[in-house]
Structure formats: C-alpha cells, structure tokens
C-alpha positions as CSV (number, residue, x, y, z in Angstrom):
1,X,-7.3,-11.0,19.2
2,X,-5.1,-11.0,16.6
3,X,-4.6,-7.9,14.1
4,X,-4.4,-8.2,10.5
5,X,-1.0,-6.7,10.8
6,X,0.1,-9.7,12.7
7,X,-1.3,-12.1,10.6
8,X,0.3,-10.7,7.5
9,X,3.7,-10.8,8.7
10,X,5.9,-11.9,5.7
11,X,8.9,-12.9,7.4
12,X,6.5,-16.0,9.0
13,X,5.4,-17.0,5.4
14,X,7.4,-18.8,3.3
15,X,8.3,-17.8,-0.4
16,X,6.2,-20.6,-1.9
17,X,3.1,-19.3,-0.4
18,X,3.8,-15.8,-1.1
19,X,4.5,-16.1,-4.7
20,X,0.7,-17.0,-5.1
21,X,0.1,-13.3,-4.0
22,X,2.4,-12.0,-7.1
23,X,0.5,-9.9,-9.5
24,X,2.1,-10.4,-12.8
25,X,0.8,-6.8,-14.3
26,X,2.3,-5.1,-11.4
27,X,5.7,-7.1,-11.2
28,X,6.1,-6.7,-14.9
29,X,5.4,-2.9,-14.8
30,X,8.1,-2.9,-11.5
31,X,5.5,-0.4,-10.4
32,X,7.1,2.3,-7.8
33,X,4.9,3.7,-5.0
34,X,5.5,6.4,-2.9
35,X,3.7,6.0,0.6
36,X,2.6,9.3,2.6
37,X,2.3,7.8,5.9
38,X,0.1,10.2,7.8
39,X,-1.2,7.7,10.5
40,X,1.1,8.3,13.7
41,X,1.8,4.6,13.3
42,X,4.8,2.6,12.4
43,X,2.7,-0.3,11.9
44,X,0.5,1.0,9.0
45,X,3.5,1.8,6.7
46,X,5.0,-1.8,7.6
47,X,1.9,-3.6,6.4
48,X,1.5,-1.5,3.3
49,X,4.7,-2.0,1.9
50,X,5.3,-5.3,2.9
51,X,1.8,-5.7,1.0
52,X,2.6,-4.2,-2.0
53,X,5.8,-5.6,-2.0
54,X,4.4,-9.1,-2.1
55,X,2.4,-8.1,-5.3
56,X,5.7,-7.2,-7.1
57,X,5.8,-3.5,-6.5
58,X,8.7,-1.1,-5.1
59,X,8.1,1.6,-2.3
60,X,10.4,4.2,-3.6
61,X,9.7,6.5,-1.0
62,X,7.9,7.3,2.1
63,X,7.3,10.0,4.2
64,X,5.7,10.6,7.8
65,X,3.1,12.9,9.3
66,X,-0.4,12.8,10.9
67,X,-4.1,13.2,9.6
68,X,-6.7,12.6,12.1
69,X,-9.5,12.9,9.3
70,X,-7.9,10.5,6.4
71,X,-8.6,7.0,5.7
72,X,-6.7,6.3,2.8
73,X,-6.4,7.4,-1.0
74,X,-4.4,5.6,-4.3
75,X,-3.5,7.9,-6.9
76,X,-1.7,7.7,-9.9
77,X,-2.1,8.2,-13.7
78,X,-2.8,4.4,-14.5
79,X,-6.5,3.6,-13.7
80,X,-5.8,0.1,-13.7
81,X,-2.8,0.2,-11.3
82,X,-4.7,3.0,-8.8
83,X,-7.7,0.5,-8.8
84,X,-5.8,-2.7,-8.2
85,X,-4.0,-1.2,-5.1
86,X,-7.0,0.5,-4.1
87,X,-9.3,-2.3,-3.6
88,X,-6.8,-4.4,-1.8
89,X,-6.7,-1.6,0.8
90,X,-10.5,-0.4,0.5
91,X,-9.1,3.0,-0.6
92,X,-10.7,5.9,-2.2
93,X,-9.1,6.7,-5.7
94,X,-7.7,9.7,-7.7
95,X,-6.6,9.7,-11.2
96,X,-3.7,12.3,-12.9
97,X,-2.1,13.3,-9.7
98,X,1.4,14.2,-10.2
99,X,3.7,11.5,-8.1
100,X,7.5,10.7,-8.3
101,X,6.4,7.1,-8.7
102,X,3.9,5.4,-10.8
103,X,1.4,5.4,-7.8
104,X,1.0,7.2,-4.4
105,X,-0.5,5.8,-1.6
106,X,-1.7,8.5,1.3
107,X,-2.8,6.7,4.5
108,X,-4.3,8.5,7.6
109,X,-5.3,7.7,11.2
110,X,-8.6,6.6,10.2
111,X,-7.0,3.9,7.7
112,X,-5.2,2.1,11.0
113,X,-8.6,2.1,12.9
114,X,-10.0,-0.2,10.5
115,X,-7.0,-2.6,9.8
C-alpha cells in the first residue's frame, strides 16, 4: 500500500504540475500559517507544510507535542481561509482565535491515523 504521504511528495512533482494547485486567494494574501504538530510523527508536519506551500501559503512557525485525542483544527480570523484549509484536510474550524500568523493548524494523533 502507498500512503497519501508518499503520493504527495512534492520533490517528485514537476513545477508545471504544482502550479495547477496554487490558490490565487491564498497566494495573493501571502498567508502565514502556524502549525502545532501534536501527532508524534514527523511525516504529518511535512505533509501539511508541503500542501499549504503548494497552495501559496508560508509556514511561519511550528511546534511539537503529542495529543492522542486530537484530530485537527484550523483556526484564524478570516473564515474564508479557515474554511479553505480546513476543507482540504477535513479539519474542524474555529474563528476569532489568537494566532501570530493568519491561520493556525493543530494536528493530533488521530489526524495521522486517517491520512
């Protein structure tokens, strides 16, 4: 079996293919995204970081930890961007949450189990 992480290895995809996934709203806004990686797995942070970068956002910071009960949550002030990113990863959404960037993605151990 090939995992989603192996399929979406952007080092194996040419730039001509990746440009088709660019989101003009996200790239124009130059979104900065914080990621709280509470998965206990290196692969999840890499997968999510590469995905949002292909869309045109930048990962501004990340932190590590572990939460066995958490799946994933996307939070921020702009509901349009929260919704776009949350829908890509099938995460729950929160608005009006304090973040140093434009958005914050919290990933837990349950997220890794389903990707």
